[in-house]
C-alpha positions in Angstrom: 33.1 -31.0 -6.1 30.5 -28.3 -4.3 31.6 -28.1 -0.7 29.9 -27.0 2.0 32.0 -23.6 2.2 31.2 -23.0 -1.9 27.7 -24.0 -1.4 25.2 -21.2 -0.8 24.0 -20.6 2.4 20.2 -21.3 2.1 18.8 -23.5 -0.9 15.3 -24.4 -0.8 14.3 -26.7 -3.8 10.6 -27.6 -4.1 9.6 -26.8 -0.6 6.3 -28.0 0.0 4.5 -27.5 3.5 0.5 -28.7 4.3 -1.9 -28.0 7.5 -4.7 -30.7 6.8 -6.2 -29.6 3.4 -4.3 -25.8 3.4 -0.9 -26.0 1.2 1.4 -23.3 3.1 4.2 -24.2 0.5 4.0 -25.2 -3.1 7.2 -26.4 -4.5 8.9 -23.3 -2.7 12.3 -22.5 -4.7 15.0 -20.2 -4.5 18.7 -19.8 -3.2 20.5 -17.0 -0.6 24.4 -16.5 -1.5 26.6 -16.2 1.4 26.7 -12.6 2.6 23.5 -11.6 1.1 20.8 -9.1 3.3 17.4 -10.5 2.1 13.8 -9.1 2.2 11.5 -12.1 2.5 7.9 -10.1 2.1 4.4 -11.7 1.1 0.7 -11.1 2.7 -0.7 -12.8 5.2 -0.5 -16.0 4.9 1.5 -16.4 2.0 3.8 -18.7 4.1 7.0 -17.0 5.0 6.8 -17.7 8.8 6.2 -21.2 7.9 9.6 -21.0 5.6 11.8 -19.4 8.3 10.3 -22.1 10.9 11.6 -25.2 8.5 14.7 -23.4 7.5 15.6 -23.0 11.7 14.1 -26.7 12.5 11.0 -25.6 14.3 8.6 -27.5 11.5 9.4 -30.6 8.9 8.6 -29.6 5.3 5.7 -32.2 3.5 8.3 -32.3 0.5 11.1 -30.7 -0.4 14.6 -29.8 0.7 15.7 -27.1 2.9 19.3 -26.6 3.0 21.6 -24.2 5.3 25.3 -24.0 4.6 24.8 -27.5 1.8 23.2 -29.3 5.1 20.0 -30.5 5.1 18.0 -29.3 7.7 15.9 -32.6 8.3 18.6 -34.8 8.2 20.8 -32.8 10.4 19.2 -30.6 12.5 21.5 -30.1 15.0 24.4 -29.4 12.7 21.9 -26.6 10.8 21.3 -24.9 14.1 24.6 -24.1 14.8 24.9 -22.1 12.0 21.9 -20.3 12.7 20.8 -17.3 14.9 16.8 -16.9 15.0 14.9 -14.0 16.3 11.0 -15.1 15.9 8.5 -12.9 15.7 7.1 -12.6 19.3 10.6 -12.5 20.5 10.1 -15.3 23.2 11.9 -14.1 26.4 12.5 -14.6 30.0 10.6 -12.1 32.2 12.2 -12.6 35.6 15.5 -13.1 34.5 18.1 -10.6 34.3 19.6 -10.0 31.2 23.0 -11.3 32.5 21.2 -14.6 33.3 19.1 -14.9 30.4 22.5 -14.1 27.8 24.6 -16.8 30.1 21.6 -19.1 29.8 21.6 -19.0 26.4 25.1 -19.5 25.9 25.1 -23.0 27.9 21.9 -23.6 26.0 23.6 -23.1 22.8 26.7 -25.4 24.0 29.1 -22.8 23.8 32.1 -23.9 26.4 32.7 -22.3 29.5 36.0 -21.2 28.5 34.6 -18.8 25.9 31.6 -17.5 27.3 32.5 -14.2 29.0 33.9 -13.3 25.7 31.1 -14.1 23.5 28.9 -12.9 25.7 30.4 -9.6 26.0 30.9 -9.5 22.1 27.3 -9.7 21.9 26.5 -7.1 24.4 28.7 -4.9 22.9 27.7 -5.4 19.7 23.6 -4.9 20.3 23.8 -2.1 22.6 22.6 -3.6 25.9 25.2 -2.8 28.1 22.9 0.1 29.7 20.5 -2.6 30.8 22.8 -5.3 31.7 21.5 -5.7 35.3 18.0 -5.1 34.7 15.2 -7.6 34.7 14.2 -8.8 31.1 10.5 -7.8 32.0 11.4 -3.9 33.1 12.6 -3.5 29.6 11.3 -1.3 26.5 10.6 -2.8 23.6 13.5 -1.4 21.9 15.8 -3.3 24.6 13.9 -6.6 24.0 14.6 -6.7 20.9 18.0 -6.0 21.5 18.4 -8.6 24.6 17.1 -10.9 21.3 19.5 -9.9 18.4 22.2 -10.5 21.6 20.8 -14.1 22.0 20.8 -14.8 18.4 24.5 -14.1 18.1 25.8 -15.1 20.7 27.6 -18.2 19.1 28.8 -16.4 16.1 26.5 -17.8 13.2 26.6 -17.6 9.7 22.8 -17.1 9.0 20.6 -14.8 10.5 17.0 -15.3 10.8 14.4 -12.5 11.4 11.2 -12.3 11.5 9.3 -9.2 11.8 12.5 -7.7 13.7 11.1 -4.1 14.2 7.2 -5.4 14.9 5.8 -3.2 17.7 8.7 -0.8 18.0 8.3 3.4 17.8 10.2 5.2 14.6 13.1 5.9 17.0 13.8 2.5 18.1 12.7 1.2 14.6 15.8 3.5 13.1 18.3 1.9 16.1 17.0 -1.9 14.8 18.0 -0.6 11.0 21.5 0.3 11.7 21.9 -2.7 14.0 20.7 -5.3 11.3 22.8 -3.5 8.1 26.0 -3.7 10.1 25.5 -7.6 11.2 24.5 -7.8 7.6 28.0 -6.8 6.7 29.4 -10.1 8.1 26.4 -12.7 7.9 23.8 -13.8 6.1 20.9 -12.3 6.8 17.0 -13.4 5.4 14.3 -10.7 7.3 10.5 -11.1 7.1 8.7 -7.8 7.7 5.3 -6.0 6.8 7.5 -2.6 6.6 8.6 -2.4 3.2 10.6 0.8 3.7 12.5 -0.9 6.3 13.1 -3.8 3.3 14.4 -0.6 0.7 17.1 0.6 3.7 18.4 -2.6 5.0 18.5 -4.8 2.2 20.1 -5.6 -1.2 17.6 -8.4 -2.6 13.8 -9.0 -2.4 12.1 -12.1 -2.7 8.0 -11.5 -2.7 6.1 -14.6 -2.2 2.2 -15.5 -2.4 0.2 -18.4 -1.9 3.2 -20.2 -1.1 5.6 -19.3 -4.4 8.0 -17.0 -5.3 6.4 -14.0 -7.5 9.3 -11.7 -7.6 13.0 -11.9 -6.8 15.1 -9.1 -7.5 17.0 -5.8 -6.0 14.7 -3.3 -4.5 15.6 -0.7 -7.5 15.2 -3.2 -10.2 11.5 -4.2 -9.0 10.3 -0.7 -8.8 12.2 0.3 -12.1 10.3 -2.0 -14.2 7.7 -1.0 -12.6 7.4 2.4 -14.6 6.1 5.3 -12.5 3.2 7.7 -11.7 2.8 11.6 -13.2 0.5 13.9 -11.6 -1.1 16.3 -14.0 -3.1 19.5 -12.9 -4.5 21.6 -15.8 -6.4 24.6 -16.0 -8.5 26.3 -18.8 -6.7 29.0 -21.0 -9.7 31.1 -21.9 -12.0 30.3 -19.0 -13.8 27.4 -20.7 -14.5 24.7 -18.9 -12.8 21.5 -19.3 -14.1 18.0 -20.2 -12.5 15.5 -18.1 -13.2 13.1 -20.1 -11.9 14.3 -23.1 -8.4 14.7 -21.5 -8.5 11.8 -20.2 -9.0 10.1 -23.8 -5.9 12.5 -25.0 -3.7 11.4 -22.3 -4.8 7.9 -22.5 -3.7 8.0 -26.1 -0.3 9.0 -25.7 2.5 6.1 -26.1 3.4 4.6 -22.7 0.3 5.3 -20.8 -0.9 2.3 -19.5 -4.2 4.0 -17.2 -5.4 7.8 -16.3 -7.4 8.5 -13.4 -8.7 11.6 -11.8 -6.7 13.4 -8.9 -6.4 16.6 -6.8 -7.0 19.4 -8.6 -5.7 23.3 -7.2 -8.8 24.8 -7.1 -12.5 25.9 -9.0 -12.0 25.3 -12.5 -8.7 22.9 -12.7 -8.4 19.2 -13.0 -5.7 17.3 -11.6 -5.2 13.7 -13.2 -2.9 10.6 -12.2 -1.1 9.1 -15.3 0.4 5.7 -15.0 2.9 4.4 -17.5 5.7 1.5 -17.9 9.0 2.3 -18.8 8.8 5.3 -21.8 8.4 8.7 -19.8 5.0 10.2 -21.3 6.3 13.8 -20.1 6.5 15.6 -23.0 3.8 14.1 -24.5 1.5 15.4 -21.8 2.9 18.8 -21.6 2.6 19.0 -25.9 -1.1 17.6 -25.4 -1.9 20.1 -23.0 -0.3 23.3 -25.1 -2.0 22.1 -28.1 -5.5 21.5 -26.3 -5.8 25.1 -24.7 -4.8 24.2 -21.5 -2.6 25.6 -19.2 -0.3 23.2 -17.6 -0.2 23.9 -13.4 1.7 21.1 -12.5 4.0 17.8 -13.8 5.2 15.7 -11.1 6.7 12.2 -11.8 7.5 9.5 -9.4 8.6 6.4 -9.4 6.1 3.3 -8.4 7.1 2.6 -4.8 7.9 -1.1 -3.3 4.4 -0.9 -2.0 2.5 -0.3 -5.0 4.6 -2.9 -6.8 4.2 -5.5 -3.6 0.4 -4.9 -3.8 0.2 -5.4 -7.5 2.1 -8.6 -7.6 0.4 -10.1 -4.3 -2.8 -9.4 -5.2 -2.5 -11.1 -8.7 -2.7 -14.1 -7.1 
């Protein structure tokens, strides 16, 4: 028998959501086990926010089932909301309230018993680093501290699942690093699903990446395996050995014929007479072949540098193909 405690933290099965004639979700299906930090990615309009709002109980699906901790979010929204801490993209806060007043209000709304509120608020304040602004009005706070207050209200009731929609949107680089550390700390004890357009955040904080496009899953793996499977790009810069001008078209043909090479494009060179190329390849590393082709055809190899395809490039390929 599958119990709530043994079931995945999130179960999405055949989820559909339509807004009039527009179908935002088209049979979306995936699970998230307990204790996992997941980056939920997709271009604008892919269905990310719609999925997260359905999970949080703010939207009803047109078809399919969404479960949190084994509980259907539509059948028992109150029970599922007790398990969820939600930080929406716009992080709605009452600007005329002090931080202390807002967190006390949030604890009251969450139904935290009076005798437990002080301890739970202190814990959230400490975890999220909002002590320095405890007595300030929210309207006076920087964007970074507002986000921290948003995190504090989301974890007040010690939820099992955190749903974060663009948690670092609008932050400066220093604030992004601070929030990234906070997410990693919270992810050590809770399940986290995070939607973001900042792909380095995903590589820094998430153990798994789900990419959706046009309302369907197009990739599901760790950040490392997603990029490893894409191969890499080798930058090549060559110069003539005897002063004879190089023929870019001929060189592209030589490189394109090598095993493992998928595409050869012109790239930046290093001065007069030199030519640069960007060589995209699959799993097979073509650098030995590129070196031998350059030497055997009377070229001096000025640069031969390989880099792995980035998560951003993988994202673009998967989401623009739809």
